[in-house]
C-alpha positions in Angstrom: 103.0 116.6 89.4 102.9 113.2 91.1 99.5 111.7 91.9 98.9 109.8 95.1 97.2 106.4 95.0 94.2 108.0 96.7 93.9 110.7 93.9 94.1 108.0 91.2 91.5 105.9 93.0 89.2 108.9 93.5 89.5 109.9 89.8 88.8 106.3 88.7 85.7 106.2 90.8 84.6 109.6 89.6 84.9 108.7 85.9 83.1 105.4 86.4 80.2 106.9 88.4 79.8 109.7 85.8 79.6 107.2 82.9 77.2 104.9 84.9 74.9 107.8 85.9 74.8 109.4 82.5 73.9 106.0 81.0 71.2 105.2 83.5 69.6 108.6 84.0 69.9 110.2 80.5 66.2 110.9 80.4 66.7 113.4 83.2 69.6 115.3 81.7 73.3 114.6 82.1 76.1 114.6 84.7 78.7 117.2 83.9 81.1 116.6 86.7 81.7 114.0 89.5 84.1 114.4 92.3 84.7 111.6 94.7 86.7 112.2 97.9 87.1 108.9 99.6 88.9 110.3 102.6 86.1 112.8 103.4 83.4 110.4 102.2 82.1 113.2 100.0 80.6 112.8 96.5 79.8 116.0 94.5 77.9 116.0 91.3 77.2 118.9 88.9 74.0 118.1 86.9 72.6 119.6 83.8 68.9 118.6 84.2 66.2 119.0 81.6 64.1 122.0 82.3 66.6 123.7 84.6 68.2 126.9 83.4 71.3 126.4 85.7 73.4 123.5 86.8 72.3 121.7 89.9 74.9 120.7 92.5 74.3 117.5 94.5 76.5 116.6 97.5 76.4 113.3 99.2 78.3 112.9 102.5 78.8 110.0 104.8 78.4 107.5 101.9 79.9 104.0 101.8 80.4 101.4 99.1 79.3 98.1 100.4 80.0 94.6 99.0 77.5 91.8 100.0 78.1 88.5 98.4 78.3 89.4 94.7 76.2 92.6 95.0 77.7 96.1 95.3 75.8 99.0 96.9 76.2 102.7 97.5 74.9 103.5 100.9 73.5 107.0 100.9 74.2 109.4 103.7 72.6 112.9 103.8 71.9 114.4 100.4 72.1 118.2 99.8 71.4 120.0 96.6 71.4 123.5 95.3 67.5 123.3 95.2 65.8 123.0 98.5 62.8 121.1 97.2 65.1 118.6 95.5 67.1 118.0 98.7 63.8 117.1 100.5 62.6 114.9 97.7 65.8 112.9 97.3 66.2 112.3 101.1 62.6 111.3 101.3 62.9 108.9 98.4 66.1 107.4 99.8 64.4 106.8 103.2 61.2 105.4 101.7 62.3 103.6 98.6 65.8 102.1 99.3 66.5 99.3 101.7 68.6 100.9 104.4 69.4 103.8 102.0 71.4 101.4 99.8 71.4 102.0 96.1 72.4 98.9 94.1 75.2 99.3 91.6 73.9 97.1 88.7 76.5 98.1 86.1 78.9 95.2 86.2 81.9 97.2 85.1 81.4 99.9 87.7 80.8 97.2 90.4 84.0 95.5 89.4 85.9 98.8 89.5 84.6 99.5 93.0 85.5 96.0 94.2 89.0 96.6 92.9 89.5 100.0 94.3 87.9 99.6 97.7 
C-alpha cells in the first residue's frame, strides 16, 4: 500500500510525540499509542497510568504547532479524556498554568522534527 505524504508526516509526529511524552512523564506511567491527524487537528493518546486499572484515552482537538523565533509550542485546544475528572483537571490546568494554552516543546529533536514537517 502506498502512503501519502500526510500519512508519513502524521506517523513521524506520532512517533516523536510518543517518545518525548514517555521520556518526560514516565513517573505517571507510559504512553501506549499516539495518533496524530494533522488534517482534522486531532491528537489521540492511549495512556497506561500508574494506579489506573484500564487505559485512559486522551483526545486533543483544535491543536496547533506554533513556531516563535527558535521556540516551538503545542497550542492546546479542548481536551477530552475517558475520565471526567481528568478532563476537568487538564482543561483547568491548561487555562491557568500555560501562557495562552501553549505547551513548550523543549525536546530539541522533537522541535526540529516539527519544524521540518510543519
